[in-house]
N, C-alpha and C positions, 0 to 999 in steps of 0.2 A: 450502360454506360456513363461513366465519369464525364462530365461536363465542367469546363472551370476557366479561365482567361489562362495563357499561354503562361503568364508568371505561375500562377495556382499551378499548372499544368506541370510545371517543373517540380514541383513538391510532392504533388498526388506519386510522378516518379517517380523520386525516389523512395516514396514511404511504401509502393509496391515492390521493387526492388529487395526494401528492407525486409518487407512481410515475409517474400519468396525464399530471398537467399541467393541462388543464381536464378538467373532470369536473359529469354534471350528477346531478342527486339519483336519477333512476330510474338513471343509470347505479350509481351506488352503490347502490343498491337489490340492485341483481345478488346481489351478497357480502355484507352483512349481514341476518341474520333478525330484524330490528326492524321496528317500524309504520312508517308512511310519516309519522305525524306525527309520532314519536320523532325519525325520519330530520331533518323538519325543524326540532324544539327543539334536535338539535345541532347540525345546519348554521350555525342562527340563536346560537344560542351560541359558540361557533368563532369566525365571522362580529363578534360583538361585541367578541370579546377580540382579536383582532387576526390570529388565528390563520389564518385566511385570507382571504381577501374575494370579493367578486362579479365577473367577469372580462368578461359581456357575455352574451348572451341564443343559447342554441342554434338550432338548426332548429327549425320546426313539422314535427311531424308529423300535423296535424290538428284540433289545439286551440291553447292558448298555447304561446309558444315558452320552452322552459324554460331555467330561469336556470341558470347555469354560476360555477364555483366554479374558483380557485386555491390553492394557499398563498401566504402573504407574505411574501416575499423577506424581508422588513427586521424580522419579530415578535421575533425575538432574532437573536443573532451567536454564534459558534463559534468557537474557537482549536482548531485544529490544532496537532501536534508531533508532530514526527520526531528520536528522538535516535539516532545512526548513529556506525559510525567514524569517516569520514572529515569528513561535515559532517550540522549536528542543523536544521531547518529548521522555521519556524511561520508560520502563516498566519492570516486572519481574514476570515473565511467569514459570507456570509448562509445564509438557510435553503433557499436553493437550490442552495447549494456551490459559490455564483461567489467567486471571489479575491479580495478585497477589498482584502489589504495582504500581503507577505513579507517572512521575513528568514530570511538560511542566515547559520550561524558556521560556522568552519571548529573543528577538533576536534582544536586542536591541543594541547600539554604546557598548556599555562595552563589549560584548559577544563576544569577539578574541575567533580564535581557540583554543587557550589555555586557558582561562577561562574556554569555555565552557565544556572539555574533563576535569577540574579540580572540574568541579560543577556535572559530569557527576558519577566521581570517586569517590567523596565524600557524591552521593546518597546512590551508590551503595555499599559502607560500609556500611553505616549507616543501609541500610536495610541487609545485612548480619549480625549486627551483633544484629539488632532486633528476628532474624529470626534462631541464633545459626547454620548460615551456614557460614560455607569458601570456595575459590573459586574453592575446588576441588569439589562442591556440583554445580558448574555453568558452563554449559555446553560449555561454552561462550556469543559473542554478536553479532547479526546481526543488521546492518547496514543500512538504506534508505535513500540516500540522495543526494539531489539538485547535479545535473551533468555540464557539462560535467565532466565523473571521466575514472580514469583511473584503472577499476576493478581487475585485477591482479596483482597490486602494491595494490591496497588500497591507492588511492588516488584522493579526489578532483581537478579539474585542472584547471578550470575558471567559478568558481561560482561568480554568477554577484547579486549584488539589495540588498546585504545583508549591512546593516546601521554598524556592526563595519567592521574595515580595518584586511585583510591576508588571506582573504579566498578564494588565488589562491593558487595555488601546495599547496596543504597541504596534506602529511603523514597520514590521519586519522588513519588509522588502526593502523600503529606504535605506534601513539602518546597515541590510544587507550589501545592497546596492555601493552604497558610499564606501565599505571597506573591502568587498572586493572588485569592488570597478568591473563589473559585469551586469551582463540582465539577468533579473531575478523571478520566477513566477511562485505565484505560492495559489494552494488548497487543500482541502483537508486532508487527514492523514489515510484515510479511508478510501478516499478517491484515488489517491497512485497507489496505493498498494494494492487496490482493483486494478488498476493499469497494467503495473507491474505484473501480478498474478499472471492476467490475458497474456503479456508476451512472454512470459514464460513458457504457457500450453499453449500456443499461436499453431505448432505443427496439428490441434484435432479441432479447428476452425467454428470451436464453442464461440457463440455471438451473445448469449444470456446468462450471463454470470453472476454469481452473489456470492458477495464479501461480507465478512462479520467478525469482528477481531473482539476478543471480552478478554477486557485487561481492569484498567482501575474503574472504569467503566465498558458500558457497550456502545461500541461503532459498529455502522456498517454502511458499504456502499452495494448496486445496483449497474448490472451492466445492460443493456437492451438494443437486441439488434446490434451491437457494436458500441453501444454511445453508451457516456452515462448517462444515469437517469437526474437530472436537477429538480427540488424544487422553487419555490418562489423565496422560500429561505433556505439556508445552508447548517442546520445544527445537525453535525453528524452523528453526535450521541444521542439523538431523542428518541430513536429507535430503545434506548433503554430504558423511556417510559411507556411503553407501552404495556397497561396491562393483563397479567396472566392468572390473577387471585386478588378476585377485588375485595377478599378479608384480608388481605396479605400486609406487613410491614413498609415502612417508609424510610429510606436510607435518607441517612444526615438530618432528620423533620425537613425533607423538602420534596419536591414534585409529588407520583401519585403513590397512591396506597397500593400493593401492589403490584409494581411495576416490574418489568424482568431485572432491571440492574440492581434492586432489591433481592434479590436469588443467586444474581448471576455474574457478582464482577470479584475483582480481587476485594474492595472494598467492606461488599458484603458478605463472607468470605471472612476475611481478619474478626469482626465482628462478631459473626457467629461463632465463631472459635474462640473469642475470647468470654464471650457469654457462658459457652460449655466450661469453659477454664471456672470462670466463677463458681460453677454448680458442683464442683467438685472432676469431670469430668476430663478430658486430654490428653488420654494418652500416654504419651511420652514426654507432651509439655507441660504436663498435671503440674508441677513443681514452679514452671515458669511467671512472671507477673503476667498476667493475662496484656496489659496495658502495652507493655513492650514489643509484644508480638507482630511483626508482622509477616508478610507475604514469604519472604525468604526461609521466614523458621518454618513456615506449613507446607512448604513442598518440602525441605529437606528431612522435613518427618516423613513425607509420603514415601521419598526416597527410599526412606531406610525400613518401609514395611509396618507403618505406626498402623495399626487396624482404627482406630477412632479416628484418624486425621484420612482413611483411605472413603470411608462412610461421611463425610462432611467433603470431597471432594466428589464421591459419585451423587451427593442431592445436588451440588453446584450442577452438575453435568445433566443430570437429568433436569431440572429447569431449564438450563442453556438448549436441551433437544427440545422441550416444549415451546418456546419461543420460536425457535428456528423454522419448527412443523405451519407455526402461523404465518410467519413471512414465504414460507412455500409454497402453501396456499395458495397464497394473494398472488405472489409474484410468477411461481411457476419457471426458477431458472432450468437451464440445463445445467447447473454445478456450483455446488455450494462449498466456498474457500471458508474453512476456517482459522482463525489466525491469534494469536496475543499470549499473557504469560498464562493464563489460567487453562488455552488450551493447550499451551506445551509444556504444561507443569506434568502431564503421563499420558499414558497412551490409552487408562480408562474412561479419561476424561474426555478424550474425543472418541472414542470406539460407542459408550455411554448415551452421547449426545448425537451420535447418530442413528445409535438404536430407536432411543423415544421417538427423534426427530421422524424414524420411517414407519413406525409406529401410529402416529398422529397423522399421517398424509393424505390426503383425500384419495380414494379409490378408484386412480383412472388408468385404465390397462395398458394407453397407449405413453404413459409419462411415467419415467422412474431416473431419475437426476441422481448424478455422480457427485459426489462426496469428497473432499482432496484438505488436507493438511495446506499450509500455503507451503509454496516451495524455496521463498525466497525467506520465509522466516525474519528474524531482526533485520533483515534489510530490504523487505518488499517495500516499505517507506518510501524511503530514500531513494531507490531505486526507479519507482514511477514516480518520483517527481524528475529523477532525469527524464525519463518519458516524456512523463507530460511537456516538459520543456523543451525538448524535442522537437515537438508534434510544433506547436505555439511556435514560435519563432519563425521567421521568416529568415532564408539562410542559404 
């Protein structure tokens, strides 16, 4: 049973209707310890406020057909924002997390925090004008950002590998609230992506979920019994420092030797290919200047069927699988969701990683986790930011 104050029960009832999609008062009474008359008053109040709406009548069990309720997707709107090192993405969502508008910015040398905030503000203003909305129609903005973060103060603390300057000690929540004039909440991007993926698979009733993002670095988030797992600190990319080969390399002359990210990351793959080109290898890229090669060049060669590049991506995928097996053997999630540029580069990366992970799982007869690609792909972090804000704010 859910025990909350009357005010909190209203929010919990809304969440329950949102999760179930369509529900009767009798269905809700199974989960909330309030009287039938109190539930009726609460549903009437929420209907009058426009939070929920009557969707029809259910099947009769002998008496009158029950009234069915749904949440109203147009009660308010939500902005979701991903702040990442390669691209940043913003979406406008309704209260069912349907994506209504989307905008992506390349995070080049010009995209300082101030320029990103101004770009976000201009785009959001344009969306509101086009849809005849005001800031009062916007519940707020949820942000998924690279870390490390100070969540309580809304600060990006020491972000690395941005091309533009100024991405350390950024009071991003304050900057966005001032520009947009709406409430803003912030969390690391892997957590918000996990929330979005869990929402996308809500019909499966999965409660234990692991999300791994392989990009510039490796980020991960875990949900246990439907709740995010948090530690004393929140460096989302620390999982990349898991040692998988004690005699292995070190990435960027920092971190652990043989760390996961030194084998499985966009930076690691770029450096490995560059080194191979200097030795005379490189397939269709062998005549290119190694120092000018970037991940987009590698994925293009992979898509063109280059055998050398296929070998390099398979090697990265195999190490991705080894690290996944380590995490799965410790955390035992029901489902593992894989995302990020490296996973999205080709089918063989995803399939190889899963194959290697499964070969190295502990042999437990009653445990067979599911694997899945991210369902929301490039919109997962922003969508999860919107979902996070919807859950955290009182409305």
